[in-house]
C-alpha positions in Angstrom: -21.4 129.6 231.6 -18.2 128.4 230.1 -19.8 125.1 229.1 -22.6 126.9 227.2 -20.0 128.9 225.0 -18.0 125.7 224.5 -21.2 123.9 223.2 -21.9 126.8 220.9 -18.3 126.8 219.6 -18.6 122.9 218.9 -21.9 123.5 217.0 -20.4 126.2 214.9 -17.4 123.9 214.2 -19.6 120.9 213.4 -21.7 123.1 210.9 -18.5 124.3 209.2 -17.2 120.8 208.8 -20.5 119.7 207.4 -20.5 122.6 204.9 -17.0 121.8 203.7 -17.8 118.1 203.4 -20.9 118.8 201.4 -19.1 121.2 199.1 -16.3 118.6 198.5 -19.0 115.9 197.7 -20.9 118.0 195.4 -18.5 117.6 192.6 -16.1 115.1 191.4 -14.0 117.9 190.1 -13.1 119.4 193.5 -9.6 118.7 194.7 -10.1 120.4 198.1 -11.9 123.3 199.8 -11.7 125.3 203.0 -13.9 127.7 205.0 -11.8 130.6 206.4 -13.0 133.0 209.1 -11.3 136.2 209.7 -7.6 136.5 209.1 -6.0 133.2 208.5 -8.4 131.2 210.9 -9.4 128.1 209.2 -12.7 126.9 210.4 -12.9 123.7 208.4 -11.0 122.3 205.5 -10.6 119.0 203.5 -7.5 117.0 204.4 -4.4 118.8 204.1 -2.6 121.7 205.9 -5.2 124.1 207.4 -2.5 126.7 208.0 -1.8 126.8 204.2 -5.5 127.4 203.5 -5.5 130.4 205.8 -2.2 131.8 204.2 -3.5 131.2 200.8 -6.8 133.1 201.5 -4.9 136.0 203.2 -2.7 136.4 200.1 -5.6 136.0 197.6 -7.9 138.5 199.2 -5.1 141.0 199.8 -4.2 140.8 196.0 -7.7 140.8 194.8 -8.6 143.9 197.0 -5.5 145.8 195.7 -6.6 144.9 192.1 -10.2 145.9 192.5 -9.4 149.1 194.5 -11.6 148.0 197.3 -13.0 144.8 198.8 -13.5 142.0 196.3 -16.2 139.5 196.9 -15.1 136.6 194.6 -11.9 135.3 193.0 -11.4 133.0 190.0 -8.0 131.9 189.0 -7.5 129.4 186.1 -4.2 127.8 185.4 -3.1 124.8 183.1 -3.2 122.5 186.1 -6.5 123.5 187.8 -8.7 126.3 188.9 -9.1 128.2 192.3 -12.3 129.8 193.3 -12.9 132.0 196.3 -16.0 133.8 197.7 -16.4 135.8 200.8 -19.1 137.4 202.9 -17.9 139.5 205.7 -15.5 137.5 207.6 -16.2 134.2 206.1 -14.8 133.0 202.9 -14.9 129.8 201.1 -11.9 128.6 198.9 -12.2 125.7 196.3 -9.5 124.1 194.1 -10.9 122.1 191.3 -9.8 120.3 188.2 -9.3 122.4 185.1 -12.4 123.4 183.3 -14.9 123.1 186.2 -18.0 125.0 185.6 -17.3 128.3 187.5 -21.0 129.4 187.7 -21.9 126.1 189.3 -18.9 126.3 191.7 -19.8 129.9 192.7 -23.4 129.0 193.1 -22.5 126.1 195.4 -20.0 128.3 197.4 -22.5 131.1 197.9 -25.1 128.7 199.1 -22.6 127.4 201.7 -21.9 130.8 203.0 -25.7 131.5 203.2 -26.2 128.3 205.1 -23.4 129.2 207.6 -24.7 132.9 208.0 -28.2 131.6 208.7 -27.0 129.1 211.2 -25.0 131.7 213.0 -27.7 134.4 212.9 
């Protein structure tokens, strides 16, 4: 039985990696992205420090929830140097860092599609 569960975990990880790769390839403006599950558990990310992505996600969602007075479902932060987008659905969230002036509506659309694909794959 342990092998069956290991196989399922491998399939989920492979799908998460594929979704992150597709997001990253979908736009030349993307600098990096990550899929975070639960509290600070990074399911997949572009190269870099996976632990940093998890910490960023935890801090972002905590601040967004406090500011919204309840669970927030998306975040968009723009700075002089770039933009950060985050979308979550349940325990899954996608974070994207892009160049400045990325089309937010398209980035959010791609991120939501990625979450739907993962939810469908898991369900």
